[in-house]
C-alpha angles and dihedrals in degrees: 000000000000133000133221120184088346094304116119117227140170126217107230131185119195091192099058101016096242112161095003095117092045091050091051092050093050092048090053092047092051092060118098112271093245090058092053094052122098104240120232123214113183105319097099091055094059140045136210112293095018120138116232123189115210116196113207117177117209104215139136091292095052113103115245115260097358147060125251118260099256090054091049093048093049092049090051091050091052091051092046088057091053091245125136121251123205113190120199142156119252093260090059101053098100093047091049092051092047093052096049115098089223136015113277119253089232143003117209118189139179107262094238090063096044096109096057094037093051087053092052099044116076117240091247093064116082111244132188140146136251089243092053089053089050093046086063097036095052104019145010109300095193094052094044091051091049089051090056090053088057086069086081091068099049117127137204111287095020115144121230122198116219104199124190120186092209136038117241137164107271116234125215094266097033114182098224099036102036117010102042095047090047093049093044093051090047093047097047098033086220133129096243126181120220132203121189120211111184129182098001142066131285118294117264091244095056091145091073091072123089090201139007120213113196128195120247090269095230091151097048136053136259094254092059095046091050091048090054093047090051092049090053090048091049092052096043098249117136113228136200136160136246099262097044091046090052091050089051093051090048094051097243102100093113091051097049090046094049096088089062099047095095093053 
């Protein structure tokens, strides 16, 4: 690598390939560290032979005849680690735990069932949510958790941005349009205002929002989620995601974050 007037540069030739490998290396090294890391889903929380209970509610939002992508990816990750996955609905958690020869190494639940599942799973068994796993896998878990804590300082009239990375047909009890606003108003006791942005980037006037709540990002990639997190940070807007925000409103955020405390 050479420098001219303090600016680094590489001489590259497309005809004979000179400098191409060096250019690729420098481009990779110029990326933020978090974008160069290999993301981890659930594999570092379990070992070969462990039992893992996955709680998958079947409700109005569940796609007909299949599981949603985050659930499929977590199940595959469990199998890749030679662990044993047991998949149940939220009404079957107690029966599943009673029928296991030993406590599971981990219970992973859909965020919308976290309240009932947390009540059924003894404190000694690690518990988290699919959304929490994906907050780490596709974003910055620490920053998204800190964003949820900022919910405690919201005031009457504050605007909250609900941001979805894909467009989908809303259902009657839609998570972003109905459930989350209801739970956040109940938790804070504040008269909050909500705007929903679906399928496109943040609004130009992002600074008007006291908090941004992003979807899990199952239909986009890690680079895009990290870019959005950095944009919120740059413009002074705390950001969290659906699942972590739900855990906060239901009073179980500390518990679902506990499996990651040693990392």
